[in-house]
N, C-alpha and C positions, 0 to 999 in steps of 0.2 A: 770408546768410553770404558773407564774402569772406576768402579765405585770405591775401591779401597786401594790405597797405594802404600807400598812398603816405606818405612820411615827414611831409608837411605836409598833413593831410587838409583843413583849412580852406582853404588856398591852392588845393588841387586842385579843391575844390568850386566856389570862386569862378571859377577858370579855365574849368571845364567849363560852368558856367552862362553865362558870356560866349560861349563857343564855340557852344553850342547856339543862343543867341539870334542870334548872327552868321549861322549857317547858316539859321535860320528867316527872317531878314530878307533876306539877300543871295542865297541859293540858291533858296528857296521863295517869296520875296516875300510873306510874311505877317507880321503882328504877333501878339503873344501873345493879343490879344483876339479875333482872328478865326481863329486856327489851329485846324484840325481835328485829331482824334486821329492821323490818318495824317501830317499835317504835323509834329506833334511827334515821331512815330516817325522820320520821315525825317531831321529835323534832328538828333535824338539819334544816329542811325546814322552820319550824315556826320561829326558831331563825334568819334565813336569811331573812325571810319575814318581821320580826319585824324591821330589819335594813332598809327596803325599805320604810316603812310607812311614816316616817317623811318627806322624800324627795317627796313622792307621794302627801301628803297633801300640802306641800309647792308649788309643781308644779301646783296643782289644784287652790290654792289660787292665785298664780301669773297669771294664765290664766284669772281669773276674774278681778283681780285688774288692770291688764294692758289692759283689754278689747281686748283680742287677737282674731284674726281671727282663727277659728277652722277648722280642717280637720277631716272628718268622712270617714272611710274606710269600706265599706260594702262588705262582702265576705262570701260566704257559707262555706269556709274552712279557717282554721288557723292551719297549721301543725307546732305547736310550739315545739313538742318533749318534752324531759325532761327539767325541769327548775332549778334543784338544782345547777348544775355546771354553767349553764348559768347565773343565778342570782349572784352566788358568783364571777364569773369572772367579770361581769360588775361592781360589787361593789368593786372589788380588794381584796376580802377576801378569795380566794381559798386556798392560802398557810396558812393563819392564821387558817381557819377552819380545814384544814387537820391536823395541829399541835394540835389544841384544842381537836379534836376527838382522835388523837393518844394518848394524855395524859389520855384519858378515856378508852383506849384500843379498840378503834373503828377505822376501816379503812374507810376513806371517799369514796374511789373508790368502795368498796363493797356496801356502802349505796347508791351510785349513781345507781348501777344496780338494786336496789330494786324498784326504781321509775318507774312506767309505763309511756309509751309514751302517751301524751294526744291525744285521738282518735278524733281529730277535723278536720281531713283532709285526703286526699288521696295521692296527688302527688304534681307536680310542682306549681299548682295554690295556694295550701294551704301553701306550704313552702315559696313561694314568698311573700305571705301576712305576714307571720311571720317575714321574713327578713325586709320587709318594716316597720312593726311596730317597730322593733328594731332600724332601722335607723331614723325613725321619733322621737323616744325618744332621741337618741343620738344627733340629730340636734336640739333638744329642740323645736320641733314643737308641738303646742297644738293640740293633735290628740286623737282620740278614734276609736278603731276597734269595729265593730259590727258583730255578727254572732250568731250561735246556739250552745247551750251547749248540744251536743249529749251525750245521755246516753251510747251508744255503738259504736259511730263512724261508719266507713265503715263495716269492718268485720276483724276478726282475721283469717289469712290464715294458714292452715296446708296443707301439702302435704302427701297424702296417696297413695301408689302404683303409684306415679307420677302424680296423679290427685289433682287439687286444691279442697279443701273443706273449706267452710265458716262457722265460728262460731262467736257469738257475742263478741265484745271487752268488757272487764270487767274493764276498767281503773278507773271507779268511784265506784267500789264495796266497797272499804274501805275509801271512801272520797277523797277529793282533798285539800291538805294543802295550795295550792297557791291561792285559790279563796276566795272571800268574798261574802257570800250571801247577797242580798239586798231585803229582803222580803217587804220592804216599797216601792220599785220601781216596780210597776206593771202597765200594760196597757191592756185594753180590745181590743181583736182582733176579728172582726166580719167576718162571712162567710154566704153566701146565703141570703135568705130573699127577700125583694123587695124594690123598690125605690118609694117614694112618691114625687109628685111635688106640691109645694105650691106657693103662690104669696106673694112677699114682699110688704110693704106699697107703694113703688114706682112703683109697677106693674111688676117688674122683677121676673123671675121664680127662685125658690129655690128648691133644691133637698135634700131630707132627706132619707138616707139609713136606713132601718130597718132590720138589720141582723136577720137571722133565728137561728143563732148559735153564741155564744160568748165564746171565749177561753181567758185565762189570760196568759200574758207573764210576767215572773218573772226574774229579773236581777241577774246575778252573775258576779262579777268583778274580774279580774286578773290584777295585776300590770305588766307593761312592762317597764323594767329598761333599761335606756340608758347607754352608756359607761361612766364609772367613777361614775355612780349613780347620776349624777347631775340633771337629769330630769326623771320623771316617768310618763308614759301615762297609759291609761286604755284600756283593752280589755273587753268589756261588751258583755256577752253571754246570750241568752234568753232561758229559759226553759218553756215548755208549761204545764199549769195546767187547769183543768176543773173549770168552774165557781162554780159548785156545785159538788164536787168530789164524793159524795155518795148520792144516792136517798134513803133516810131513809125509805120512805113508801114502796118501792119495797123490800128493805132488810127485813123489818119487816113482809112482806107477804111471805117471803121464797125465793124470787128471789135474792139470794145472788150474783150471777154472773151478772144478768141484772142490779142490783143496781150500778154496777161499770162501766157500758157501756160508759157513758159520760166521765168518767175519762180516760178510756183506749183509747177512740177515740181522746181525747185532747192530751194526753201524747205521742201518736204515732208520733206527729209532731216533737218532739225533741228526738226520740228514736235512729234513725240511719241516717247516711249520705247516700244520693243518694239511696233511696228505688227504687227498680226496677220499671221502667215505662213501662214494657211489658204488663201490664193490665190497664184497665181504672181506677181501684182503685189505682194502683201505680202512674199513672199520676196525679190523684187528690191529693194524699198525697204530691207529689213533689211540686205542685203549692201551696198547703196549707203551706208547709214549707217556701217557698220563700216569700209568702205574710206575713206570721206570723212574720218573723224576720225583714222584711223591714218595716212593719207598726209599730212595737214596736220601732224600731230604729228611724224612722222619728218622731214619737210622742215624743220620749225621747229628741232628739236633738232640736226639736221646744220648748219643755218645758225649756230646758237649755237656748236657745236663748231668749225666752221671759223673763226669769229671769234676763238675762244680759242686754237686751235692752228695752223690753216692746213694741217693734215695729216689727210686723211680716213682714212688707214691707222691712225691712233691712236685711232679712235673707241672701240674696246673698252677701251682704257686709261683713257679719261676718262668713259665713259658706261656706265650700267647701265639696262636697260629691263625693267620687270616687266610681263608680260601678265596682267591680272586676268581669268582665265577665257579661253574660246576666242574671245570677241567680237573682240579685237584680233589674233587669230592671223594674219590676212592680212598683218600687219606683217612677218612673216618673208620673204614673197615681195616685199613692197614695198621692204624694205631692200636685198634683193639687186638689185632693179631700179635703185634709186637708186645703189648702189655700182657696179654693172657698167655700166649704160646711161648714167647721168648723169655719174659721177665716174671712169669708165674703169678701175676696179679689176679685176684678173684674177679669173676665176670662183673658183678655189680659195681665193685670199686673201680674197675677198669672203665666201665661206661660212664661213671661219674667223672672220672679224670678226663675222659675224652670230651664230654660235653663242656666241661669247664675250660678246656684248652682251646677248642676250635671256635671260630666265628666265621660267618660266611657272608660274602658280598654278592648279592644278586644283581646282574647287569641287564637282564632282559625279561620281557614278557612274551617273547616269541616262543611258541611251543617247540619249534625245531631247534632253538638254541638252548633249551633246557635239556641237556643230554639224557638220553636213555640208551642202555645197552641190552642187546638180546641176552636172555638168561643163558642160552646155550653157549654164547661166546664167553660170558663170564665164567661159566662152569669149565669151559675148555682152558681158558688162559689163567684164571685165578680161582681154582676150586675151593681153597680154604676161605677166601674172601666171600664166596657165594654162600658158604655155610654160615659165616658170621652175619652176613646181611639177612639171611633167612631168620636167624635167631634174634637179631635186633628187631626185625619186623614182627616176629611172633610175640615178643615180650612187649613191644610197643602197642600192638593191637589188643593183646590180653589186658594190658593196663588200662586201656580206654574202656574196654567192656566192664572192667571192675569198677570204673568210675561212672558207669551208667550210660555210656555211649553205645547205643544198640542199632542205630540207623546203618543199614548195610551200605547205602550210598556214600555216607560219610566215611565209614571204615574203608571202603574201596578207594575213595579219593585220597586218603592219607596213607595208604599202604605203600611200602617201598617197591612193591611189585605191581606193575600194570598188567592186568590179565586180558586186556583187549588187544586185538590184532597181533597176537603172538605175545608171549610173556617177556616183559622188559623190566630192567632195574631202573628206577627213576633216580637219577643222580642228584637232582635238585632236592628231592625229598630226603635223600640220605644226608646231604649237606645240612639241610634244615634241622633234621632230627638230631644230628650229631653235634650241633653247635648251641652255645648258650645265647648267642645273639645273631640275628640275621638283619642285614641292612640293605635298603635300597640306596640309590645314588642321587636322588633329587626328591624334593618334597612330593611332587606329583607321582613320581615313580613309586616311592615307598607306599603311598596310599593305594596305588593300583596293585602293588604286590599283595597287600592285605585283601583287596577286593577280588582278585582274579586268581593268579597261579597258586597262591597259598591261602586261599579264602578259608578253607576248613581248618587248616593248620592254625591260622590266626585266631579262629574262634576257640580252639582248644588250648592255645598257648598265647594269650593276648598280649603278653609283655615281651615277647621275643623279637618282634620286628621293630626296628628303629630306623631312623633316617640319618644318612651322612652324605650330604650333598657334595659332589665332587669338587675338586679345585685343581689349579694348575700352578706350576712353579713360575712365579712372576719374574724372578731374576733371569731365567733363561729366555723368556719371551719378551723381555725388555732389553736387558744388557747385551745379550748375545744376538738376538734376532733383530733388534731395533735400536742400534746405536744413536741415530739422529734424535729419536724421541727420548732416549735415556739421557743424552746430553742436556736436552731441554728441561727434563724433570730435575736433574741435578742442579742446573743453574737457577731454576725457579723455586723449588721447594726443598732443595738440599739432598745430599746423597743418603741421608738416613732413611729415605723412602725405600731403599733397597734392603734395609734391615727390617723395616716394619711397613708392610703394604698399606696398612690403614691410613698412613700419612698421605696417600694419594688424594684423600678428601680435601687437602689444601688447594688442589687445583680448581675446585669449584669457584673460588674467589676470582679466578682469572678467566672464567668461561665467557664473559662479555667484554673482556679487554681486547680491543682491536689489535694492539701490538702482539699480545700473546697468541691471539687467533692466527695472525699472519705467520708467526714463528712455528706454531703447531702445524699449519698447512704446509709450510716449507719443509718440515721434517717428513710429513706424509709424501710430499712430491718427490723428495730424494729417494724414498723407498719405492715409489712408483716407477721412477726412472730405472732403478736397479731391476725391478721385475720386468719392465719393458724390454730390457736387454736380454734377460733370461728367456722371455717368450720368443724373441726373434732367434736366439741361439738354438732353442729347443724345437720350434715348429715353423720357423721362417715367416712368421706373421708380424708385421709392424703395427704397434698400437700407440695411441696418443696418451701420454701420461696425464693430460688434462681431462680425459674422459672419466666417467664414473667407472671405477673398477669394482665389479660385482662378482664375488667368489663363492663357489660351492666346492669345497674340497673335503672329501670323506669317502669311506668305502662305498662302492657302488652297490646299492640295494634298492629294491622296489619301494620299501617303506620310507627310505630317505628321500625319495621322489625327485631324483635328478630329471626324471621324465617330465615332471610338472614344469621345471625350469626350462627344459628344451622346448616344450610346447609353447610356453610364453614367449620364448625367443622367436619361434616360428610366427606367432601372431604379431609380434612387434615388427618382424621383417616384412610381413605382408602389409602392415600399416604403413611402413616407411615407403614401400614401393607404390602403394595406391594413393598416398597423401603427401606428395612431394613438397607441398607448400607448408606443411605443419611443422611447428617448432619442436623437434625431438631433442632429447638430451643425449649426447654421445655416450655410448656405453660399451664397455668391454666385459663380456661374460667369460669367466675363467672356471674351468672344470678340472678336477684332478681326483684320482682315486682308482683303486684296483677292484676288479670283480673276481670273485672266486672262480677258479679255473673251470669248474663244472656248472657254473650258474649261467645258463644260456641267455636268459632274459636280461640279466645285468650286462652281459657282454654285448647284447643287441642294442641296449641303451647307449653304451659307449660308441658303438658304430653309428647310431643315429646322431649323437652329438657331433661326431666328426663329419658325418655327411652334411648335416645342416651347416656346420662351420665352413666346409668347402664351398658350398653354394653362396652363402651369405658374404663371406670374406672376398669372394671373386666378383661379386656383383657391384658394378660401378654405381648402380642406382641407389645403393645405400649411402653413398657419399661419406663413407667411413663413420656413419652414425651408429653402426652396430658391428662389433667384431666378436667372434666366438673362438675360444682356444681350449683345447684339451691337452694339458701338460702330462706327459707320460711319467711313469714310475714314481708316483707320489710317495714321499718319505718325509722324515722329520726335517731334513735339510731343505727340501723344497718348500715345506710349510713355513720355514723360517724366512723365506723370501716372499712368499705370497701374503702371509697374514699381516705383516707390517704395512703392506702396500694397499690392502683392500679398503675400499670405502664402504662396501655393503657386504654383510655376512649373511649367506643363505642358510637358514636353519628351518627347513620347510617340511620336516617329516610329518607323516600322518599322526595327528594328536593321539597320545596314549601309547605310542610305539617306541619312541626314543627314550631310553632310560634317563639319560642326563645330557650327554654331550659335553665335551671340553673344548672343542674348537670354538664354540660360541663364546666361551669365556676369554679365550686368547684373542679373538677378533675384537671383542668389546674393549679389552685392556689396551689394545693398540689403536683405539679410536675409530673402529668401524661400527656403523649402525647395523642393527640386526633387522632383517625381515624374516619373520618366522611364525609358526603356529604356537599355540599355548601347549607346548610339549616339553618334557624333560626339564632341564634347568632354565629354558627360556622363561618359564613362569617366574622363577626367582630373579632372573636378570631383569625382567620387566619391573618387578617390585623395587629393585635397587636403582636402576637407571631412570625410572619414571616413564609414564605412558607416552610422554611427548618425545622421548628419545629412543624409541624402538617402534618398529612397524609390525603390528600383530594382525594376522588375517586368519580366516578359515574356521572350520569346525573345531569345537572343543572335544576333549576325550569322551565326554558323555554324549555329545552329539554324534560323534563317530560311531559309538556303540549303538545308539538309537537308529542311525541311518543304516547301518549294516543289518540290524534286525528287520528293517523294512524291505531289505533286498538291495543288491549291488548291481542290478541291471541299470546301465547309465543312459539308455536311449532317450528317455524324457529329459534328462539333465542336458544332454548334448543338443537336443532339439531346441531347448530354451536358451541356448547360448550361441548366437551366430558366430562369434569370434572363435569359440572352441570348435564348432563344427567345421569352420573354414580351415583352421589349423590342422585338424585331424584329416580332413579331405586332402590337404596338400601333402601330408606325410603318406597317407595310404595310396595316393595316386602315383607316387614315384617322383614328385617334384625334386626331392632331395636324393633320389637314388635312380637316376636315369639309366644306369647300367643294369639295374635290376628293379623294374617298377613295382614288383610285388613283394619286395623285401620286407616291408613293414605292414603288410596287409593283416597278418595274423596279430601283430602287436596292437594295431588299432581295433581289431575285432575283440581281442581280450579286454581292452579298455572299455569297449562299448557294452559288452555283455557281462563282464565279471570284474568290475572295478573295485577290487577288494581294498585298495589303498586310497580310494576316494579322491583320485586326482581330478576327475571331472567335477565333483561336488565343490572342490576348493578353487577351481580354475578362475572363475570370474572374480572371486574375492582376492585371489593372488594378483591377477592382472590390475585390478583397480588399486590395490595397495602399491603395486610397482609405479603406478602413475603418481601416487602420493610421494613416493621416493623421488621421482623426477621433480615434483614441485618443490620439495625441500632442497634438492640439489641446486635448483636455480637460485635459491636464496642462500648464497654461500655463507653469509654471516650466521644464519640460523643453523645451517649444516655443521659449521665448525663448532658452534656452541654445543650442539648435541653430541658431536664427536668427543669434545673435551669432557663433557659430563659423563660419557660412557667410561672414559679412562678414569675419571675421578671417583666414580661410584661403584667400581667392581672389586674393591679390595677384599670383600668378604669371600670372593671366589679363589682366594689363595689356598694352595694345597697345604700350607702351614696351618691354616685354620682347620682344614679337614682333618689333618693328622692329629692335631691337638684334641679334636673331638673323639677320634678313635682311641687315642691314648687314655683320655680321662674316663670315657664312658664304656668302652668295650675291652680294651687291653689292660686297663688298670695299672698304667705305668706313669711315673711322674715326668712332667716336662717343665 
């Protein structure tokens, strides 16, 4: 499916064929007879990239010539996935490239599979950043994304005997055809050392930071192509290098390993995403990562600003910086350092510029995810920044006292320094205070931000917190991930729907049309057949495409409650075995997601899911009515196979704990019905698709808070639910772990006595709602109608809409 076709298809095919062969010959030094599959992929990618460059250069030139206000998006993650089909789709060249390669005896789809996923993120945070970059380019906003060029990303997940094992991602092993190294663009990044205080001629104090260690940040640029290729922005990623990569004196003295110590220490910064912070060394590396990319990015954007205006005091007039979560929050102190220490701006004016420039997106209400850093570590690594933070805090608290805020509890809660359990710098507080706007990412989440983590801040600054509900790039999740549905949409309501997602509402007129329902179901089945092949290739389990495909794909975390899903599967399995004459709906439960390497409980849940799957899938008594699969190494490419094939979308987090979710939007767009709690963007999805086209269960956020206040001992709840008690007993007794009968005893004990995520409270409601899902599935006409209405009514969740709101209300740029 290709929504836009060049005016002369034959001429474009001929030109692309020539360009691919040219790249194959003169860049890769191969001919068609000896080229490997990867050679063909690289040649195709480079030919596509060449088509981007002219528009990229023109976009950059236009940004300067029109003196445009620029947006900089700082994020520790950019989960951009594969770029070959994405670039061709946005250029309108997919069909032409497919035909050009076919004439050369090459299959474009097979070349697509050769490309590794860019290992630049982990989950929703990184995928959101990628969607936003796409929409900023599509809306022709002058924007640049900044992050880290990880050599190995998070980790490659394998499942051995049901356990997660982590291995380095090797996505850069053979190079990256999409990036442009910029060895001429480097910045020195300092760590440690000391601060000297001197006096200026007017008597004012000046501070000079003398770092004890300096690391070099080197730029790598990737073009981000907007829809129709009219505008191209830049994703600039930083790689760490040692100032002196080899101590030649040590090497010549025989210390061949020691001679490389500085290089290894420096390059560790850009090796992996989210190094474990379970040790002091891990904590230090994380802070080094965050400061490294933030400092390089701020130095770079100031250089660009000075080139454009020559006046540092106009930074806020020409620049908007968005902090994606607390990871780049150190940027507030770094910008103050650059303005005051480097550019000589007076403190009060520098603070005014800083607040007017920054905005901060909060993504979580979890205390452990709102970063804090020990003061001792900040003083060791960033001594000047610690001084600046102290001064920001003192002036902030003094200002509140002057306004009559005398409550010591309030002052303590809004202080940048947490004095409890060891002194820590609260990075969320720093981001809030240093920004002119703070946004949540769904209506419910934004209200909870006001009521919980920033409750006192909100009372003091009532206009600062706003809502910007997340969105997803429809074009990728339809045109690239779901060609069958895209073809049907184009034939039914026209290709203009890919230009304007709001046109999806035209599908409502076809929701009850039997012929359209059949064609919609046929598109879904085509995707389910593709996923069934993928499942067999990945885990060796055969599944029936006519069964209900029930998917929960996301980071493994206790609050996302994969355990609730597994326990319901256990209860269903026990029902199937004990009630052989009952009419059960055939169901395939699909899990995917990574657990943090140091998160034992999450890894145990993965093991449980796989143990349950092993027993259930091998039991002839289930008569294939229930299959369970855990697909390893979840990434964007795997999501692009699962999401179009899913019938049911599991969004079952404990209410009040999921900020938004974006997988829920992708599933609904692709015609899956949601089963979920009233959490995150589920609330708004329900409002848009209608109560009859979504399955809501469980406690509300308010009820969760009230229930926790009464206590989280679950013994009474379990005793009142025979199905839950039976399922827990089966798990605890070793039914699913005969090799180690006590493997899950502690997990069940924890759930019994300390059910913080209220799995037991929501279990019966969840099971009962799953039976409502079964009833709807049996009425295929009603199911198809609801699925069509989900696709038709979720246009509001386009990232184009979200970015338009950011642009108009936060960044103040024209779109």
